N, C-alpha and C positions, 0 to 999 in steps of 0.2 A: 629520525624520519627525514626523508628527502624533501626537497622543495619542488612544488609544481607551480608553473607560471602559465596562466591562460592569457593570451593576448588577442584583443579584438581591435581592429584598426579604424573602423568607420561606424557611422551612425546606423548604417544598414545592418551591421553585425550586432547592434545593441540587443536585439531579441535573442540572438545566440548566446550572448554574454549572460543575459538574465536566466536563460534555461540552464546554463552551466552552473551558475551560482545558486540556483534554486533546487539543484539535484537532491540535496540532503532533505529539504522540506518535502519533496515528493516521496522520498523513502519513508519519512516519518508518517506521512499521511497514509501510505500503504500499510505501514506497520499498525497504525491505529485501526484501520479498517479490518485488517487480519485479526487483531485482538478482539474487536467487537464480534466478529464472526466466530472466533474461538470460544468466547463466552457463551454464545448460543449453543455451539456443539457440545462443549464440555459441561456447562452448568445449566443449560436450558433457559438462559435469559432471552426473553423475547426482544426482537430488534425492530419489529414493524409498528410498534406504537411507543409513545413516550412514557408510558407507565411501567415499562420493564416487566410486564407480566410473564408468566411461564410461556416458553416457546412451544409452538405446536410441533408435531412430528414433521410436518411439511417444512416449517421454518428451519428446523435442525438439519434436515436433508439438504435444503437449498444452501444453508450456510456452509455445510461441509463441502458441497460441490463447488461453491464459489471460492472457498479457500484453496481447493485443489486447482481450480482454473487460474487463480491469481498466481500460484506458484509455478504452474506450467508456463504461463505467459512471461513471467519474470525470468524464468530459466531460459526461455527461447531468446531473450535479450542478454543472456549471460549475467543476470542479476540474481541476488539472493537476499532475502530479508534478514537472515541471521548473520550476515557478514558485517 
C-alpha cells in the first residue's frame, strides 16, 4: 500500500487536520447508525426507547427511509459505507 502524507502548516489549519484525522471515526459512527436502523428494519428492534421493545410499523418505515437517505447523501459525496 502506498503512503499518504497530510501536511498542515499553521495553527489555523489545525481544525482541518483534526477533520482529516477523524474521518475514520465519522465513518464508523455512520456505520453504527446504519446498523442500528438495519436492526429495526430487518429484526423489528425498536430504536425510540431504551428497552429495545418491538418496533412499530412507523418506526420500521422511518428506519428504512433514513437508511436510504443516508446512502443517498453519502453517495452524493462519493462515499460508501461498504468500502
